[in-house]
N, C-alpha and C positions, 0 to 999 in steps of 0.2 A: 679248224682249230688245230694249233700246233701240238705235236706229239709230246708226251711227257718224257723227260730224260732222267737218267740215274746219276747220282754223284759217284765219284770214285771213292769207294769205302775203304779200300785196302791201300796202305801206303806202298806196298810192293807194286801195285798197278800204277800208281803215280810215278814211281821210279822207272818203270818200263816205258811209260810215255815220254818222260824226260830223256831217257837214254836213247830212245828211237830218234827224237829230234836232234840230239847231239850227234849220233852216229851218221845221220844223213845230212848233217850241216844245215838243218832247217831252223836257223836261229830266230827268225821272225816268229815262227810258230811256237818255238820254245819260250820266247819272251811273253807271248800272249798267254800261253798255258800257265806259266809261273805267276804272271801278274794276276790272272783270273783266280787261281786257287789260293793266292795269298792276300788279295784285297777284297774279294767279293763284289767287285764292280760289275755292273750290268754289261752284257756283251756289246751293246751299241756304244756305251761309254768308253770301252776299251778300244774298239776299232776306230773311233773318231778322235783319239788322242793325237795331239800334234807334238812335234819336238819340243816346242816351248812349254808344253804342259809338264814335261818330265825333266828337262834340262834347263839349268839356270843360266844366267848371263856369262858365267865364267866356264861353262861347259861341263859342269858337274851334275850328277843325277840329284834331283830334289829329294827332300825328306818326305814331302807330301805331294799328292796330286790334288789340285783344286777342282771340285766338281760343283756345278750349279744345277739346280733342279727346282721343282715346285713342291712345297709342303703346305697343305691346307690353303691352296690358292695363292700363296705368296712365293716369290722367287727367293730361294735361299742358296747360300754358298757353304760348302762343306770341305773340310780338309781330310783326305783319305791318306793315312800314313803308308809309306813304303817300307817294308821290312828288309832285312839283309838279302834274302833270296830274290825279292823283286828288284831291288836296286842292282844286284849283281847281274841278273838276267838282262835288265835294261842297259847296263854298262857294256856288257859283252855284245849285245845286239847293236847298240848305237855306235860303238867304237869301230865296227866293221862297215859302217855306212857313212856317207857324207851327210852332215847335219844340214838341215834346211828348215824353212818355215812351213814345210808341208806336213802331211799326216805321217805319223810315226809308223803305221803299218799299211803301206801302200799295196795296191794290187796291180797286176799288169793291165787290167781292164778298166779300172776306175781310180779315183783319188785315194780311196781307202778300201781295205779288205771288207767284204760284206759278212754279216753274221752267218748267212747261209753257206758261204764258201768255207768259213772256219768250222762250221758244224760238220760239213762233209770231211774236212781234214781230220778232225778229232775222232769222228766216227770210224773212219778208215784206219787210223793208227790204232785205235782200241781193238778193232777187229783183227788186224794182222798180228797184234800182240796177244791174241787169245784172251781178251778181257771180256767176259760175259756181261751183257747188259745193253741198254740203249743209251748212247752217248751223243751229246751235241755241245754247242757252245755254252748253253745254260748249265751243263754239268759242272763247269768250272766254279760257278757261283754256288751251286748246291754243294760241291765238294768243300769249299771254304766254310760254309755254314755248318755242314755235318761235322767236320773235324773240330771246328771251334767249339761247338756246343757239346761234343762228346769228350773232349779233352779238358776243357776249362769249364768251371762253373760260371754260367752267364750272369754278369752283374749289371747289365744294361749296356746301351750303345757306347757310352763313355768308357766303360770297362773294356769293351771290344777294341776300340781305337787304341787305348793305352796298352793293351796286350800286344797288338801288332807293332806299335811304335817301340815297345820294349823287347822285341826280338822273337815273338811267336811266329813261326813259319812252317810251311810244308815243304 
C-alpha cells in the first residue's frame, strides 16, 4: 500500500520549493510542481501530458487542458483551466525546449517521467529545504485541494473551475 503524503500547508514552503527549482535551473520540475499545485491534476495525468495538450496550433499555451476519464462507467471529457501561474510556468519551460509531438515531461530513461521519479525529486527537495513532513507527487494535488478549500468557500466543482479560470493561484 502506498504511503500517505502531506500537502504543503505553508505558502513559505511552496515558495522555497519554487525557488530551489529556479536556483538550480530545474525548469521541468518547476513546471510540474506549479501545474500540480494549481490544477489538482492527478500525477499520472501530469506526466503523460503531450505538447499538443498544452500548446495550440499557433504555439501559444492553451487556456485549458482537456482531460478524459471515466465517470460512472462512461467516458467523459473535461476541461481543466490553466491559471496565470500554470501558464507562465509552462511558457517558461516550453520556450527553452524544442516543441514536438512527444511527451511534455520526458525522462532520460523513458518516454515520460514516472510518478515514482518525481516523488523522489519532490521528497528530496523538501528535505534539503528543511520542510518537515512526508512529501511525494500526490502532495501537489493535496496542496491544491487544501489551499482551495481553506481560502475559498467551496461552491461545487463548477465554482472550483471558475475560480481557477478567474485567476486563483498559488
